C-alpha positions as CSV (number, residue, x, y, z in Angstrom):
1,K,96.5,111.0,67.0
2,I,95.2,108.9,69.9
3,S,96.8,108.6,73.3
4,A,95.9,105.7,75.5
5,A,96.9,104.5,79.0
6,C,98.5,101.2,79.0
7,T,96.5,98.1,78.6
8,I,93.1,100.3,77.7
9,T,93.3,98.9,74.1
10,H,94.1,95.7,75.2
11,I,90.7,95.9,77.5
12,L,88.6,97.4,74.7
13,G,89.9,94.9,72.4
14,Y,92.0,96.0,69.4
15,E,89.0,94.6,67.3
16,L,87.3,97.7,68.0
17,F,89.7,100.0,66.3
18,E,89.7,97.6,63.3
19,Q,85.8,97.8,63.1
20,F,86.1,101.7,62.8
21,S,88.9,101.5,60.2
22,K,86.6,99.4,58.2
23,K,83.6,101.7,58.6
24,Y,85.8,104.8,58.0
25,P,88.8,103.5,55.8
26,N,89.8,107.0,54.8
27,I,90.6,107.7,58.4
28,H,94.1,106.7,60.0
29,L,94.3,105.9,63.5
30,E,97.8,106.6,65.1
31,I,97.6,104.9,68.7
32,S,100.2,105.0,71.3
33,E,100.2,103.9,74.8
34,Y,101.7,105.7,77.8
35,A,101.8,105.4,81.4
36,D,98.3,106.8,82.4
37,I,99.9,109.5,84.9
38,F,101.0,111.4,81.5
39,I,98.0,111.3,79.5
40,D,95.9,114.0,80.8
41,Q,98.8,116.4,80.3
42,M,99.3,115.3,76.4
43,V,95.7,116.4,75.9
44,L,96.4,119.9,77.0
45,N,99.7,120.2,75.4
46,E,97.8,119.0,72.2
47,E,100.1,116.0,71.5
48,C,97.4,114.0,70.7
49,D,93.7,114.7,69.5
50,V,92.0,112.6,71.6
51,A,93.1,110.1,74.6
52,F,91.7,107.3,76.8
53,A,92.3,108.2,80.1
54,I,91.9,107.0,83.6
55,D,89.8,108.6,86.2
56,I,88.5,112.4,86.1
57,P,91.5,114.7,85.2
58,E,92.7,117.6,87.5
59,N,91.5,120.8,86.1
60,Q,88.6,118.9,84.6
61,E,86.9,122.2,83.3
62,L,89.6,122.3,80.7
63,Y,88.4,119.0,79.1
64,H,85.6,117.2,77.6
65,I,85.1,113.9,79.4
66,Y,83.1,111.1,78.1
67,P,82.9,108.1,80.6
68,L,83.4,104.8,78.9
69,K,83.8,101.9,81.4
70,K,84.5,101.3,85.2
71,L,86.4,98.4,86.4
72,C,87.4,97.4,89.8
73,F,90.9,96.5,91.2
74,C,91.3,93.2,92.9
75,A,94.0,91.2,94.7
76,V,95.6,88.4,92.6
77,V,97.4,85.3,94.3
78,N,98.7,82.0,93.1
79,Q,95.9,79.2,93.8
80,E,98.3,77.8,96.3
81,H,98.6,81.0,98.4
82,P,96.9,81.0,101.7
83,Y,94.4,83.7,100.5
84,A,93.2,82.0,97.7
85,T,90.4,80.7,99.5
86,K,89.3,84.2,100.5
87,T,85.9,85.6,99.0
88,N,87.1,89.1,99.7
89,I,90.1,90.9,100.8
90,T,91.3,94.3,102.9
91,L,93.9,96.6,102.8
92,E,94.6,95.3,106.3
93,D,95.1,91.9,104.6
94,L,97.5,93.2,102.3
95,A,99.9,94.8,105.1
96,T,101.5,91.7,106.0
97,Q,102.3,90.4,102.4
98,P,104.5,91.6,99.6
99,I,103.1,93.4,96.9
100,I,103.3,93.2,93.3
101,T,102.0,96.1,91.2
102,R,102.7,98.9,88.9
103,N,104.6,102.0,89.8
104,A,104.1,105.6,90.7
105,H,103.8,106.4,87.0
106,Y,100.2,104.9,87.4
107,K,97.0,106.0,88.9
108,G,96.1,102.8,90.5
109,F,99.3,102.8,92.5
110,L,98.9,106.1,93.4
111,K,95.4,105.4,94.6
112,L,96.1,102.2,96.5
113,E,99.0,104.2,98.3
114,H,96.6,107.1,99.4
115,Y,93.8,104.6,100.7
116,A,96.4,102.7,102.6
117,K,97.8,105.8,104.2
118,Q,94.4,106.9,105.0
119,K,94.2,103.7,107.1
120,G,97.6,104.2,108.6
121,I,98.6,100.8,106.6
122,N,102.4,100.7,105.4
123,L,102.4,98.5,102.3
124,N,105.4,96.2,101.5
125,Y,106.3,96.4,97.8
126,A,108.1,93.5,96.5
127,L,107.9,94.9,93.0
128,C,106.6,97.8,91.4
129,S,106.9,97.6,87.5
130,P,104.9,98.4,84.5
131,D,106.1,95.1,83.0
132,D,103.1,92.8,83.2
133,F,104.8,89.7,82.2
134,L,107.6,90.3,84.9
135,W,104.9,90.7,87.8
136,L,102.7,87.8,86.3
137,S,105.6,85.4,86.2
138,M,106.4,86.5,90.1
139,L,102.6,85.7,91.2
140,R,102.5,82.3,89.3
141,K,105.7,81.5,91.3
142,N,103.8,82.4,94.3
143,K,106.0,85.4,95.3
144,G,103.3,87.8,96.5
145,I,100.0,89.6,95.9
146,G,99.2,91.4,93.1
147,I,96.9,94.5,92.6
148,A,95.6,94.5,89.1
149,V,92.3,95.2,87.2
150,D,89.8,92.3,87.4
151,Q,89.3,92.1,83.7
152,L,93.0,91.5,83.1
153,I,93.2,88.6,85.5
154,Q,90.1,87.0,83.9
155,E,91.5,86.9,80.7
156,D,94.6,85.2,81.5
157,N,94.3,83.3,84.8
158,F,96.6,80.3,84.6
159,N,96.9,79.2,88.1
160,L,95.9,82.7,89.5
161,V,93.1,83.5,91.7
162,S,91.4,87.3,91.8
163,I,89.9,88.2,95.2
164,P,87.7,91.3,95.3
165,L,89.0,94.4,97.2
166,L,86.5,95.7,100.0
167,N,87.2,99.4,98.9
168,N,84.7,100.5,96.3
169,Q,86.9,103.6,95.9
170,L,89.6,101.4,94.3
171,T,88.3,101.7,90.6
172,W,89.6,102.2,87.5
173,N,87.5,104.4,85.5
174,I,88.2,104.7,81.6
175,N,87.2,108.0,80.0
176,I,87.8,109.5,76.4
177,I,89.2,113.0,77.0
178,T,89.7,115.9,74.5
179,K,90.9,119.5,75.1
180,K,87.9,121.8,75.5
181,M,89.6,124.9,74.1
182,K,90.8,122.9,70.6
183,P,88.1,122.7,68.1
184,Q,86.8,119.4,67.5
185,N,86.6,118.3,63.8
186,Q,84.3,115.9,62.2
187,I,86.7,112.9,62.3
188,I,87.2,113.2,66.1
189,G,83.6,113.4,66.7
190,Q,82.7,110.2,64.6
191,F,85.5,108.5,66.5
192,I,84.3,109.4,70.0
193,Q,80.5,108.7,69.0
194,F,81.8,105.1,67.5
195,I,83.7,103.9,70.7
196,L,80.7,105.4,72.8
197,E,78.1,103.2,71.0
198,H,80.3,100.0,70.8
199,V,82.1,99.8,74.2
200,K,79.7,98.0,76.6
């Protein structure tokens, strides 16, 4: 059983898991996606055998952690937005704009809020939702500025422009995690090794 933070299987490519199944046809993968704030505890509760999580968990000494991929957050605007020609953007720039992003069940939102508060910036949220289709629709109608992982926007950029955020701490770090006190069988080891070898 595999738990994954939402959109990770999309970013890694579902073909990756199909390739694993072809190599190991006797191993059945059961993959479920959840809001990323719940993933770490699911591992400790043994609700899954292995998980794709975001960032280093609290109480990291309780986990085996395998870093996999680092992505950056960016601002996303309609190509008609006044910011569309910017080459980078700051949290101060965001303060005057309606923000469209995910909600407090996602570490990216919590990280954005944390760094904004550190700078004394109050962000104005037009939408906080896990529904990617809804906030992409709002962005295409030029209803605000989205905050998202750059790779997702690169893949689906119809009339949208992504702009790097000038804050190198706003990253989305994908890790494979397992529970340390739970014995790892050969199948889990084969799965982790396969993913580590095939993800660039």
